DOTILUM-730481 format. One record per atom (N, C-alpha, C): x, y, z negated; residue in three letters. Coordinates in steps of 0.2 Angstrom, whole numbers, padded with zeros to 4 digits, always signed. Layout:
# residues N
XYZALA/...
***
This chain:
# residues 351
-0244-0187-0353MET/-0249-0184-0349MET/-0256-0187-0351MET/-0261-0183-0351SER/-0268-0185-0353SER/-0270-0190-0347SER/-0273-0196-0349ARG/-0276-0200-0344ARG/-0282-0198-0341ARG/-0282-0194-0336VAL/-0288-0191-0332VAL/-0287-0194-0325VAL/-0292-0195-0322ARG/-0292-0197-0315ARG/-0290-0190-0311ARG/-0285-0191-0307ARG/-0282-0185-0303ARG/-0283-0186-0296ARG/-0285-0181-0292VAL/-0286-0181-0285VAL/-0282-0175-0282VAL/-0278-0176-0277LEU/-0275-0170-0273LEU/-0280-0166-0270LEU/-0280-0160-0270THR/-0284-0156-0267THR/-0281-0154-0260THR/-0283-0159-0258ALA/-0281-0160-0251ALA/-0288-0161-0248ALA/-0283-0145-0249LEU/-0285-0141-0250LEU/-0281-0141-0245LEU/-0233-0037-0140ALA/-0233-0038-0133ALA/-0226-0035-0130ALA/-0222-0039-0129LEU/-0216-0037-0126LEU/-0217-0038-0119LEU/-0214-0033-0115VAL/-0214-0034-0107VAL/-0208-0038-0106VAL/-0209-0044-0102VAL/-0203-0048-0101VAL/-0201-0047-0094VAL/-0195-0046-0093VAL/-0192-0045-0086VAL/-0189-0052-0084VAL/-0192-0055-0079SER/-0189-0061-0076SER/-0183-0060-0072SER/-0178-0064-0074LEU/-0171-0064-0071LEU/-0170-0070-0067LEU/-0167-0070-0061PRO/-0166-0076-0057PRO/-0162-0081-0061PRO/-0164-0088-0060VAL/-0160-0093-0063VAL/-0154-0095-0059VAL/-0148-0095-0062LEU/-0142-0096-0059LEU/-0140-0104-0059LEU/-0139-0107-0053THR/-0137-0114-0053THR/-0131-0115-0057THR/-0131-0120-0061GLY/-0125-0121-0065GLY/-0124-0116-0071GLY/-0129-0113-0073ALA/-0128-0108-0079ALA/-0128-0112-0085ALA/-0127-0118-0086GLY/-0127-0121-0092GLY/-0133-0125-0094GLY/-0134-0127-0100ASN/-0140-0131-0102ASN/-0145-0127-0106ASN/-0144-0120-0106GLY/-0149-0116-0110GLY/-0156-0117-0107GLY/-0156-0116-0100ASN/-0163-0116-0097ASN/-0166-0123-0098ASN/-0162-0129-0097SER/-0165-0135-0098SER/-0167-0136-0106SER/-0163-0133-0110ASN/-0166-0134-0117ASN/-0172-0130-0118ASN/-0173-0124-0115ALA/-0179-0121-0116ALA/-0185-0125-0112ALA/-0183-0128-0107ASP/-0188-0132-0103ASP/-0190-0138-0107ASP/-0186-0141-0111ALA/-0187-0147-0115ALA/-0192-0144-0121ALA/-0190-0139-0124ALA/-0194-0136-0129ALA/-0201-0135-0127ALA/-0202-0132-0121ARG/-0209-0130-0119ARG/-0213-0136-0117ARG/-0209-0141-0114ALA/-0212-0148-0113ALA/-0215-0151-0119ALA/-0210-0151-0124GLU/-0212-0154-0131GLU/-0218-0151-0134GLU/-0218-0144-0134HIS/-0224-0140-0136HIS/-0230-0142-0132HIS/-0230-0142-0126GLN/-0236-0144-0122GLN/-0238-0151-0123GLN/-0233-0156-0125ARG/-0235-0163-0126ARG/-0239-0163-0132ARG/-0237-0159-0138ILE/-0241-0159-0144ILE/-0248-0156-0143ILE/-0248-0150-0139VAL/-0254-0147-0138VAL/-0259-0152-0134VAL/-0257-0156-0130ASP/-0261-0160-0126ASP/-0263-0166-0130ASP/-0259-0168-0135PHE/-0260-0173-0140PHE/-0266-0172-0144PHE/-0267-0166-0146TRP/-0273-0164-0150TRP/-0279-0163-0146TRP/-0282-0168-0144THR/-0289-0168-0140THR/-0294-0167-0145THR/-0300-0165-0143HIS/-0306-0164-0147HIS/-0307-0170-0151HIS/-0307-0176-0148GLU/-0308-0182-0151GLU/-0303-0184-0156GLU/-0297-0182-0155ARG/-0292-0184-0161ARG/-0293-0179-0167ARG/-0294-0173-0165VAL/-0296-0168-0171VAL/-0302-0170-0175VAL/-0307-0173-0172ALA/-0313-0175-0175ALA/-0311-0181-0180ALA/-0306-0185-0179GLN/-0304-0190-0183GLN/-0299-0188-0189GLN/-0297-0182-0189ALA/-0292-0179-0194ALA/-0296-0178-0200ALA/-0293-0181-0206VAL/-0296-0180-0213VAL/-0291-0177-0217VAL/-0293-0174-0223PRO/-0289-0171-0228PRO/-0284-0177-0230PRO/-0278-0175-0232ARG/-0273-0180-0235ARG/-0273-0179-0242ARG/-0277-0183-0246ASP/-0277-0182-0253ASP/-0277-0189-0256ASP/-0276-0189-0263PHE/-0274-0195-0267PHE/-0278-0195-0273PHE/-0280-0201-0275VAL/-0283-0203-0281VAL/-0278-0205-0287VAL/-0278-0202-0293PHE/-0274-0205-0298PHE/-0278-0210-0302PHE/-0275-0216-0302ASP/-0278-0222-0306ASP/-0275-0222-0313ASP/-0278-0220-0318PRO/-0275-0220-0325PRO/-0273-0227-0327PRO/-0277-0233-0324GLY/-0275-0239-0326GLY/-0268-0241-0324GLY/-0266-0239-0318THR/-0259-0241-0315THR/-0254-0235-0316THR/-0257-0229-0317GLY/-0253-0223-0317GLY/-0250-0221-0311GLY/-0253-0223-0305ARG/-0251-0222-0299ARG/-0256-0218-0295ARG/-0254-0214-0290TYR/-0258-0211-0285TYR/-0259-0215-0279TYR/-0265-0216-0277THR/-0267-0220-0271THR/-0271-0215-0266THR/-0270-0216-0259PRO/-0273-0212-0255PRO/-0281-0213-0255PRO/-0284-0207-0255ALA/-0291-0208-0254ALA/-0293-0210-0247ALA/-0299-0213-0247HIS/-0301-0216-0240HIS/-0307-0211-0238HIS/-0306-0209-0232HIS/-0311-0204-0229HIS/-0313-0207-0222HIS/-0320-0207-0220ARG/-0322-0208-0214ARG/-0321-0202-0209ARG/-0318-0203-0203PRO/-0317-0197-0199PRO/-0324-0194-0198PRO/-0324-0187-0198GLY/-0330-0183-0198GLY/-0334-0183-0204GLY/-0332-0187-0209HIS/-0336-0186-0215HIS/-0331-0186-0221HIS/-0327-0181-0222PRO/-0322-0181-0227PRO/-0325-0180-0234PRO/-0321-0183-0238GLY/-0323-0182-0245GLY/-0318-0179-0249GLY/-0318-0179-0256GLY/-0313-0177-0260GLY/-0315-0174-0266GLY/-0311-0171-0270PRO/-0313-0168-0277PRO/-0316-0161-0276PRO/-0318-0159-0282GLY/-0321-0152-0282GLY/-0329-0152-0281GLY/-0331-0146-0280GLY/-0338-0146-0280GLY/-0340-0139-0277GLY/-0346-0137-0277PRO/-0348-0131-0274PRO/-0345-0125-0277PRO/-0344-0119-0273GLY/-0341-0113-0275GLY/-0346-0109-0279GLY/-0344-0103-0280GLY/-0348-0098-0284GLY/-0345-0096-0290GLY/-0348-0091-0293GLY/-0346-0088-0299GLY/-0346-0093-0305GLY/-0342-0091-0310ASP/-0342-0095-0317ASP/-0345-0090-0322ASP/-0349-0085-0321GLY/-0351-0081-0326GLY/-0347-0075-0326GLY/-0341-0074-0323ASP/-0337-0069-0323ASP/-0336-0066-0316ASP/-0338-0060-0315SER/-0338-0057-0309SER/-0331-0056-0306SER/-0326-0057-0310THR/-0319-0056-0307THR/-0316-0063-0305THR/-0320-0068-0306VAL/-0318-0075-0305VAL/-0321-0077-0298VAL/-0317-0079-0293VAL/-0320-0082-0287VAL/-0318-0090-0287VAL/-0323-0094-0286THR/-0321-0101-0287THR/-0321-0105-0281THR/-0322-0102-0275GLY/-0322-0105-0269GLY/-0327-0102-0264GLY/-0326-0096-0262ASP/-0331-0093-0258ASP/-0328-0091-0251ASP/-0332-0090-0246PRO/-0330-0088-0239PRO/-0326-0081-0240PRO/-0321-0080-0237TYR/-0317-0073-0237TYR/-0319-0069-0232TYR/-0322-0063-0233ASN/-0325-0059-0228ASN/-0322-0052-0228ASN/-0317-0051-0232ASP/-0314-0044-0233ASP/-0309-0042-0228ASP/-0307-0046-0223GLY/-0303-0044-0218GLY/-0296-0043-0220GLY/-0292-0040-0216GLY/-0285-0039-0217GLY/-0280-0045-0214GLY/-0274-0044-0215THR/-0269-0049-0212THR/-0270-0056-0214THR/-0272-0057-0220VAL/-0273-0064-0222VAL/-0278-0068-0218VAL/-0282-0065-0214ASP/-0287-0069-0210ASP/-0283-0072-0204ASP/-0278-0068-0202GLY/-0274-0071-0196GLY/-0268-0076-0199GLY/-0265-0074-0204THR/-0259-0078-0207THR/-0261-0084-0210THR/-0267-0085-0212THR/-0269-0092-0215THR/-0272-0096-0209THR/-0270-0102-0209GLY/-0273-0106-0203GLY/-0273-0113-0205GLY/-0276-0117-0200LYS/-0277-0124-0201LYS/-0271-0128-0198LYS/-0269-0133-0201VAL/-0264-0138-0199VAL/-0266-0145-0197VAL/-0264-0147-0192LEU/-0265-0154-0189LEU/-0259-0158-0189LEU/-0259-0164-0191PHE/-0253-0168-0191PHE/-0254-0175-0191PHE/-0250-0179-0189ALA/-0251-0187-0189ALA/-0245-0190-0193ALA/-0248-0195-0197MET/-0243-0199-0201MET/-0245-0206-0199MET/-0240-0210-0196GLY/-0242-0217-0193GLY/-0248-0216-0188GLY/-0253-0220-0189SER/-0259-0220-0184SER/-0264-0215-0187SER/-0263-0212-0192SER/-0268-0208-0195SER/-0267-0200-0194SER/-0273-0197-0193TYR/-0273-0190-0192TYR/-0276-0186-0198TYR/-0272-0180-0199TYR/-0274-0176-0205TYR/-0275-0169-0204TYR/-0278-0166-0209VAL/-0279-0158-0209VAL/-0276-0155-0215VAL/-0273-0150-0215CYS/-0271-0146-0221CYS/-0272-0139-0219CYS/-0269-0134-0224SER/-0269-0127-0223SER/-0262-0124-0223SER/-0261-0118-0221ALA/-0254-0116-0221ALA/-0254-0108-0220ALA/-0248-0105-0221SER/-0248-0097-0220SER/-0242-0096-0216SER/-0242-0090-0212VAL/-0236-0087-0209VAL/-0232-0083-0214VAL/-0226-0085-0215ILE/-0222-0082-0220ILE/-0216-0077-0217ILE/-0214-0072-0220GLN/-0209-0067-0217GLN/-0203-0071-0216GLN/-0199-0070-0211ASP/-0193-0073-0210ASP/-0188-0068-0205ASP/-0182-0070-0205THR/-0177-0066-0201THR/-0175-0069-0194THR/-0179-0074-0192ASN/-0177-0078-0186ASN/-0180-0073-0180ASN/-0176-0073-0174ILE/-0178-0069-0169ILE/-0182-0073-0164ILE/-0181-0080-0163ASN/-0184-0084-0158ASN/-0189-0089-0161ASN/-0190-0089-0167SER/-0195-0094-0170SER/-0198-0091-0176SER/-0203-0094-0179SER/-0206-0092-0185SER/-0207-0097-0190SER/-0208-0095-0197LEU/-0209-0100-0202LEU/-0216-0100-0204LEU/-0218-0106-0206ILE/-0225-0108-0208ILE/-0224-0111-0215ILE/-0227-0109-0220LEU/-0227-0112-0227LEU/-0233-0116-0228LEU/-0232-0122-0230THR/-0237-0127-0232THR/-0235-0131-0238THR/-0239-0136-0239ALA/-0237-0141-0245ALA/-0233-0146-0242ALA/-0228-0149-0246GLY/-0224-0155-0244GLY/-0228-0161-0242GLY/-0233-0162-0245HIS/-0237-0168-0243HIS/-0241-0167-0236HIS/-0240-0161-0233CYS/-0243-0159-0227CYS/-0238-0159-0221CYS/-0232-0162-0223ALA/-0226-0162-0219ALA/-0222-0168-0219ALA/-0223-0172-0225TYR/-0218-0177-0226TYR/-0222-0183-0230TYR/-0222-0189-0228ASP/-0225-0195-0231ASP/-0220-0197-0236ASP/-0222-0195-0242GLU/-0217-0196-0248GLU/-0217-0203-0250GLU/-0222-0207-0248THR/-0222-0214-0250THR/-0218-0218-0245THR/-0218-0217-0239ASN/-0215-0221-0234ASN/-0208-0217-0231ASN/-0207-0212-0234GLY/-0201-0208-0232GLY/-0200-0206-0225GLY/-0205-0203-0222ALA/-0205-0201-0215ALA/-0209-0194-0214ALA/-0206-0190-0210PHE/-0209-0184-0208PHE/-0215-0185-0204PHE/-0220-0180-0204ALA/-0226-0180-0200ALA/-0224-0179-0193ALA/-0228-0181-0188SER/-0227-0180-0181SER/-0233-0175-0178SER/-0232-0173-0173ASN/-0237-0169-0169ASN/-0240-0163-0174ASN/-0235-0160-0177TRP/-0237-0155-0182TRP/-0239-0148-0179TRP/-0245-0146-0180THR/-0248-0140-0176THR/-0251-0135-0181THR/-0250-0129-0180PHE/-0253-0123-0184PHE/-0257-0119-0180PHE/-0263-0118-0182ILE/-0268-0114-0179ILE/-0270-0108-0183ILE/-0268-0102-0182PRO/-0269-0096-0186PRO/-0276-0094-0185PRO/-0279-0090-0190ASP/-0285-0087-0190ASP/-0291-0092-0187ASP/-0291-0098-0190TYR/-0295-0103-0187TYR/-0302-0101-0187TYR/-0305-0098-0192ASP/-0312-0097-0193ASP/-0314-0091-0188ASP/-0310-0088-0185ALA/-0312-0083-0180ALA/-0315-0086-0174ALA/-0313-0093-0172ALA/-0316-0096-0167ALA/-0315-0104-0168ALA/-0319-0107-0173PRO/-0318-0114-0174PRO/-0319-0118-0167PRO/-0315-0122-0166ALA/-0316-0126-0159ALA/-0321-0132-0160ALA/-0325-0133-0155PRO/-0330-0138-0156PRO/-0326-0145-0156PRO/-0329-0150-0161LEU/-0326-0156-0161LEU/-0330-0161-0156LEU/-0330-0159-0150SER/-0334-0162-0145SER/-0330-0161-0138SER/-0333-0164-0133THR/-0330-0163-0126THR/-0330-0156-0124THR/-0325-0153-0121SER/-0325-0146-0119SER/-0321-0146-0112SER/-0323-0141-0108SER/-0319-0140-0102SER/-0312-0138-0104SER/-0311-0135-0110ASN/-0304-0132-0112ASN/-0301-0138-0116ASN/-0294-0137-0117SER/-0291-0141-0122SER/-0293-0138-0129SER/-0292-0142-0134TYR/-0294-0140-0141TYR/-0290-0133-0143TYR/-0284-0133-0141CYS/-0280-0127-0143CYS/-0283-0121-0140CYS/-0285-0121-0133GLU/-0288-0116-0129GLU/-0294-0114-0132GLU/-0298-0118-0136ASP/-0304-0116-0138ASP/-0304-0112-0145ASP/-0298-0111-0148THR/-0297-0107-0154THR/-0295-0100-0152THR/-0295-0096-0157ALA/-0294-0089-0156ALA/-0288-0087-0153ALA/-0282-0090-0155TYR/-0275-0088-0153TYR/-0272-0094-0150TYR/-0274-0100-0151GLY/-0270-0106-0149GLY/-0267-0109-0154GLY/-0262-0113-0152CYS/-0258-0117-0157CYS/-0250-0116-0156CYS/-0247-0117-0162TRP/-0240-0117-0162TRP/-0238-0123-0165TRP/-0233-0126-0162THR/-0231-0133-0164THR/-0224-0133-0167THR/-0223-0137-0172ALA/-0216-0138-0176ALA/-0210-0140-0172ALA/-0205-0137-0172THR/-0199-0140-0169THR/-0194-0143-0175THR/-0196-0141-0181ALA/-0193-0144-0187ALA/-0197-0143-0193ALA/-0197-0148-0197LEU/-0200-0148-0204LEU/-0195-0149-0209LEU/-0196-0145-0214VAL/-0190-0144-0219VAL/-0194-0145-0226VAL/-0191-0150-0230VAL/-0194-0151-0237VAL/-0188-0152-0241VAL/-0189-0152-0248HIS/-0184-0153-0253HIS/-0183-0160-0255HIS/-0177-0162-0257SER/-0176-0169-0258SER/-0180-0171-0265SER/-0182-0166-0269GLY/-0186-0168-0275GLY/-0192-0170-0273GLY/-0195-0168-0267PHE/-0201-0171-0264PHE/-0200-0177-0261PHE/-0195-0177-0256ALA/-0193-0183-0252ALA/-0191-0189-0255ALA/-0188-0188-0261THR/-0186-0194-0265THR/-0190-0196-0271THR/-0196-0193-0271ALA/-0201-0195-0277ALA/-0203-0202-0277ALA/-0203-0205-0271GLY/-0206-0212-0270GLY/-0213-0213-0270GLY/-0217-0207-0270GLY/-0224-0207-0270GLY/-0226-0200-0273GLY/-0233-0200-0273PHE/-0236-0193-0275PHE/-0236-0194-0282PHE/-0232-0191-0286ASN/-0231-0191-0293ASN/-0229-0184-0296ASN/-0228-0184-0303ASP/-0226-0178-0306ASP/-0220-0175-0303ASP/-0215-0179-0301GLN/-0209-0176-0297GLN/-0211-0173-0291GLN/-0216-0176-0287ALA/-0218-0173-0280ALA/-0222-0167-0281ALA/-0226-0166-0286VAL/-0230-0160-0286VAL/-0226-0154-0288VAL/-0220-0155-0292ALA/-0216-0150-0294ALA/-0212-0147-0288ALA/-0212-0151-0282HIS/-0208-0149-0276HIS/-0212-0149-0270HIS/-0219-0148-0271ASP/-0224-0149-0266ASP/-0224-0143-0261ASP/-0219-0141-0258TRP/-0219-0136-0253TRP/-0215-0138-0247TRP/-0216-0135-0241ALA/-0213-0137-0235ALA/-0213-0131-0231ALA/-0208-0130-0226PHE/-0208-0125-0221PHE/-0208-0128-0214PHE/-0212-0126-0210ALA/-0212-0128-0203ALA/-0209-0123-0198ALA/-0204-0124-0194VAL/-0201-0120-0189VAL/-0205-0121-0183VAL/-0208-0115-0180VAL/-0212-0115-0174VAL/-0209-0110-0169VAL/-0209-0112-0163GLY/-0207-0108-0158GLY/-0212-0104-0155GLY/-0212-0102-0148ASP/-0217-0099-0145ASP/-0223-0103-0144ASP/-0229-0100-0144GLY/-0235-0104-0143GLY/-0241-0099-0141GLY/-0247-0101-0142GLY/-0253-0097-0141GLY/-0256-0098-0134GLY/-0261-0095-0134ASN/-0265-0095-0128ASN/-0264-0088-0123ASN/-0268-0087-0119PHE/-0268-0081-0115PHE/-0262-0081-0110PHE/-0260-0087-0108GLY/-0255-0087-0102GLY/-0248-0085-0104GLY/-0246-0083-0110SER/-0240-0081-0111SER/-0237-0084-0118SER/-0231-0084-0119ASP/-0228-0087-0125ASP/-0227-0081-0130ASP/-0229-0082-0136ASP/-0228-0077-0141ASP/-0226-0080-0148ASP/-0222-0077-0152LEU/-0221-0079-0159LEU/-0227-0077-0162LEU/-0229-0082-0167VAL/-0236-0081-0170VAL/-0236-0075-0174VAL/-0231-0072-0178GLU/-0231-0066-0182GLU/-0232-0060-0178GLU/-0230-0060-0171ASP/-0231-0055-0167ASP/-0239-0053-0165ASP/-0243-0059-0166LEU/-0250-0058-0165LEU/-0254-0057-0172LEU/-0252-0061-0177VAL/-0256-0061-0183VAL/-0253-0058-0189VAL/-0246-0057-0189GLY/-0242-0054-0194GLY/-0239-0060-0199GLY/-0236-0058-0204ALA/-0233-0062-0209ALA/-0234-0060-0216ALA/-0233-0064-0221GLN/-0234-0062-0228GLN/-0227-0062-0231GLN/-0226-0057-0236ALA/-0221-0057-0240ALA/-0221-0063-0245ALA/-0215-0064-0249TYR/-0214-0070-0253TYR/-0210-0068-0259TYR/-0210-0072-0264SER/-0206-0071-0270SER/-0204-0078-0272SER/-0198-0080-0274PHE/-0196-0086-0276PHE/-0194-0086-0284PHE/-0197-0081-0287ASP/-0197-0081-0294ASP/-0203-0083-0297ASP/-0203-0087-0302ALA/-0209-0090-0305ALA/-0213-0084-0309ALA/-0219-0084-0308VAL/-0223-0079-0312VAL/-0225-0082-0319VAL/-0227-0077-0323SER/-0229-0079-0330SER/-0235-0083-0330SER/-0236-0088-0334ILE/-0241-0093-0335ILE/-0245-0091-0341ILE/-0245-0085-0343ASP/-0249-0083-0349ASP/-0256-0079-0348ASP/-0258-0080-0342ASN/-0264-0077-0339ASN/-0264-0070-0338ASN/-0258-0067-0338SER/-0257-0060-0336SER/-0257-0059-0329SER/-0256-0064-0325VAL/-0255-0063-0318VAL/-0262-0065-0314VAL/-0265-0061-0310THR/-0270-0064-0306THR/-0268-0066-0299THR/-0270-0072-0298GLY/-0269-0075-0291GLY/-0275-0076-0287GLY/-0273-0076-0280HIS/-0278-0077-0275HIS/-0276-0083-0271HIS/-0280-0088-0270ALA/-0278-0094-0267ALA/-0283-0095-0261ALA/-0280-0097-0255PHE/-0284-0097-0249PHE/-0283-0104-0245PHE/-0288-0106-0241GLY/-0287-0112-0238GLY/-0293-0114-0234GLY/-0293-0120-0230TYR/-0298-0122-0226TYR/-0300-0129-0229TYR/-0304-0129-0234PRO/-0306-0135-0237PRO/-0311-0138-0232PRO/-0311-0145-0232ALA/-0315-0149-0227ALA/-0318-0155-0231ALA/-0320-0154-0237ALA/-0323-0160-0241ALA/-0329-0157-0244ALA/-0334-0162-0246GLN/-0340-0160-0249GLN/-0344-0154-0245GLN/-0346-0149-0248LYS/-0350-0144-0244LYS/-0346-0140-0239LYS/-0339-0140-0240TYR/-0335-0137-0235TYR/-0334-0141-0229TYR/-0334-0138-0223LYS/-0333-0141-0216LYS/-0326-0140-0213LYS/-0322-0136-0216GLY/-0315-0135-0213GLY/-0315-0129-0208GLY/-0321-0126-0207ASN/-0321-0121-0202ASN/-0321-0113-0205ASN/-0321-0113-0211ASP/-0321-0106-0214ASP/-0315-0105-0219ASP/-0313-0099-0219LEU/-0307-0097-0223LEU/-0311-0096-0230LEU/-0309-0100-0235ILE/-0311-0100-0242ILE/-0306-0097-0247ILE/-0308-0094-0252TYR/-0303-0092-0257TYR/-0306-0092-0264TYR/-0301-0092-0269CYS/-0302-0092-0276CYS/-0298-0086-0279CYS/-0300-0084-0284SER/-0297-0078-0288SER/-0298-0079-0295SER/-0292-0079-0299ASN/-0292-0080-0306ASN/-0285-0079-0309ASN/-0285-0078-0316THR/-0278-0078-0319THR/-0275-0085-0318THR/-0268-0085-0319ILE/-0264-0091-0318ILE/-0261-0093-0325ILE/-0262-0099-0326ASP/-0258-0102-0332ASP/-0255-0108-0330ASP/-0252-0112-0335GLY/-0249-0119-0333GLY/-0254-0125-0333GLY/-0252-0130-0330ASP/-0256-0136-0330ASP/-0254-0140-0337ASP/-0259-0140-0342PRO/-0257-0143-0348PRO/-0256-0151-0347PRO/-0259-0154-0342TYR/-0258-0161-0341TYR/-0252-0163-0338TYR/-0248-0158-0336ASN/-0241-0159-0333ASN/-0236-0155-0336ASN/-0237-0154-0343ASP/-0232-0151-0347ASP/-0230-0144-0345ASP/-0236-0141-0342ASN/-0235-0134-0339ASN/-0229-0133-0334ASN/-0228-0138-0331ASP/-0223-0138-0326ASP/-0225-0136-0319ASP/-0232-0135-0318THR/-0235-0132-0312THR/-0240-0127-0314THR/-0242-0123-0309TYR/-0247-0118-0310TYR/-0254-0121-0310TYR/-0259-0118-0314ARG/-0266-0119-0314ARG/-0270-0113-0312ARG/-0275-0113-0308MET/-0279-0108-0307MET/-0286-0110-0309MET/-0289-0109-0315ASN/-0295-0111-0317ASN/-0301-0109-0313ASN/-0306-0114-0312GLY/-0312-0112-0309GLY/-0312-0113-0302GLY/-0306-0114-0299CYS/-0305-0115-0291CYS/-0308-0122-0289CYS/-0313-0122-0285ARG/-0316-0128-0283ARG/-0315-0130-0275ARG/-0310-0127-0272MET/-0308-0129-0266MET/-0306-0136-0266MET/-0308-0140-0260THR/-0307-0147-0259THR/-0302-0149-0254THR/-0302-0155-0253GLY/-0297-0158-0248GLY/-0297-0154-0242GLY/-0291-0153-0239GLY/-0290-0149-0233GLY/-0287-0142-0234GLY/-0288-0140-0241SER/-0285-0134-0243SER/-0278-0134-0245SER/-0276-0140-0245SER/-0269-0141-0247SER/-0264-0137-0243SER/-0259-0134-0245GLY/-0254-0130-0242GLY/-0256-0123-0241GLY/-0263-0121-0242GLY/-0265-0115-0242GLY/-0261-0110-0247GLY/-0260-0104-0245PRO/-0256-0099-0249PRO/-0259-0097-0256PRO/-0255-0096-0261TRP/-0256-0092-0267TRP/-0253-0085-0266TRP/-0256-0080-0268PHE/-0253-0073-0268PHE/-0254-0070-0275PHE/-0249-0066-0277GLN/-0250-0061-0282GLN/-0250-0054-0279GLN/-0252-0049-0283ASN/-0253-0042-0280ASN/-0256-0042-0274ASN/-0262-0046-0273PHE/-0266-0046-0267PHE/-0271-0041-0266PHE/-0271-0037-0260GLY/-0276-0032-0259GLY/-0275-0030-0252GLY/-0281-0029-0249GLY/-0281-0026-0242GLY/-0279-0032-0237GLY/-0279-0038-0239GLY/-0277-0043-0235GLY/-0270-0045-0235GLY/-0266-0042-0239ILE/-0259-0044-0240ILE/-0257-0045-0247ILE/-0252-0049-0248GLY/-0250-0050-0255GLY/-0243-0053-0255GLY/-0241-0056-0260THR/-0234-0059-0261THR/-0235-0067-0262THR/-0233-0071-0258LEU/-0233-0078-0258LEU/-0229-0081-0264LEU/-0233-0085-0269ILE/-0230-0087-0275ILE/-0231-0095-0276ILE/-0235-0098-0272SER/-0236-0105-0272SER/-0241-0107-0267SER/-0243-0114-0267VAL/-0247-0116-0262VAL/-0252-0121-0266VAL/-0258-0122-0263ASN/-0263-0127-0265ASN/-0260-0134-0265ASN/-0260-0137-0270SER/-0256-0144-0271SER/-0261-0150-0273SER/-0264-0149-0279TYR/-0268-0155-0281TYR/-0273-0152-0286TYR/-0277-0157-0288GLY/-0282-0156-0293GLY/-0284-0162-0297GLY/-0288-0161-0302TYR/-0291-0167-0306TYR/-0298-0168-0305TYR/-0300-0174-0304THR/-0307-0175-0304THR/-0311-0173-0311THR/-0316-0169-0310GLY/-0320-0167-0316GLY/-0317-0161-0319GLY/-0311-0158-0317VAL/-0308-0152-0319VAL/-0308-0147-0314VAL/-0312-0142-0314HIS/-0313-0137-0309HIS/-0307-0132-0309HIS/-0301-0134-0306ALA/-0295-0130-0306ALA/-0291-0132-0300ALA/-0287-0127-0297MET/-0282-0129-0292MET/-0275-0128-0295MET/-0271-0132-0293HIS/-0264-0132-0295HIS/-0259-0131-0290HIS/-0253-0128-0291GLY/-0248-0127-0286GLY/-0241-0127-0290GLY/-0236-0129-0286PRO/-0229-0129-0288PRO/-0226-0122-0290PRO/-0222-0121-0295PHE/-0218-0115-0296PHE/-0213-0114-0290PHE/-0213-0108-0287PHE/-0208-0107-0282PHE/-0202-0105-0286PHE/-0196-0107-0284ASN/-0190-0106-0288ASN/-0184-0107-0284ASN/-0178-0108-0286GLY/-0172-0108-0282GLY/-0172-0114-0277GLY/-0175-0119-0279ASN/-0176-0125-0275ASN/-0180-0123-0269ASN/-0185-0119-0270THR/-0189-0117-0264THR/-0185-0112-0260THR/-0181-0108-0263GLU/-0177-0103-0259GLU/-0172-0107-0255GLU/-0169-0112-0258ASP/-0165-0116-0254ASP/-0168-0120-0248ASP/-0174-0122-0249THR/-0178-0125-0243THR/-0180-0120-0238THR/-0182-0114-0240TYR/-0183-0108-0235TYR/-0177-0107-0231TYR/-0171-0106-0235ASN/-0165-0104-0231ASN/-0163-0109-0226ASN/-0164-0116-0228ALA/-0162-0121-0223ALA/-0166-0121-0217ALA/-0173-0119-0218ALA/-0178-0118-0213ALA/-0176-0113-0208ALA/-0172-0108-0210LEU/-0170-0102-0206LEU/-0166-0104-0200LEU/-0162-0110-0202GLY/-0157-0112-0197GLY/-0158-0119-0194GLY/-0164-0122-0196ALA/-0165-0129-0194ALA/-0167-0130-0187ALA/-0164-0134-0184THR/-0165-0136-0177THR/-0169-0143-0177THR/-0170-0146-0182GLY/-0173-0153-0183GLY/-0176-0154-0190GLY/-0179-0159-0191ASN/-0182-0161-0197ASN/-0176-0161-0202ASN/-0177-0158-0208THR/-0172-0158-0213THR/-0174-0159-0220THR/-0171-0163-0224THR/-0172-0163-0231THR/-0166-0160-0235THR/-0168-0155-0239VAL/-0163-0151-0242VAL/-0161-0154-0249VAL/-0154-0155-0250PRO/-0152-0158-0256PRO/-0154-0154-0263PRO/
***
């Protein structure tokens, strides 16, 4: 692999109430426990804590051949990349605000989570699923699992359509989640692949498996519990890798929060897709994309139009000095992770 300095771009149903029967089993107590845990996480994310959250990105040190965490001051995130704008080709979008509407506005959101005593931000998307009482959220592996210390994230929260009403990072009479357009959905399970969990650090093995699925139950504002896709929709997906010969046009979305980006706007890139030559073409590359830290986990689409498309990857990493976004191939391992998430009742690592 070329010795370049690498940095992760970390990029209404009517309900009829029935009487509760004494001694009806533990179903109601399980539901009560789930609601209590959801509320605990919602209460955890105060405006003050959110203000301390930074992108989770890493710097590649060519001298040691290791990735090390980048250091950000809360409220002053840094990271790779640079300003957006065109590269002389009107068909190429390198990191501009998305203003064309459609389902993608709602299905793409901001993620908050904790690892140890640190608070982080990422991006994610609502993906179609067959669950009746829960939803699946697609994000990056490093936005759900600490690959170095071998631990899942805690207090994991998804906020759809965040730029419709970015919450103020200051004192408010409302909770942080109540200040957003739809509210928050919290994870009951996080599911990653063992290829990521056993990588021992953020390395070439990790980036090839850098996807995760979060199972979220009811949530939201407006005084009622809803599944997130009932409010904002969900996106289709494919677990077949696409061609890397520049014949496929991709669209990448996220909430970058470094350099000129403040994490409040839905940003996108568009360009043809090829392979990452510095990683033996084992991951995707979208040239020209300058989204920065905080966009990690944001969705990649093919056949995108009218705000909908087919999910094929997520924002994963970038290289300092190289204007491109990279993401993992979706494949059989991704499908196995997705299928495990459909039935997951707790954090899961897929063999």
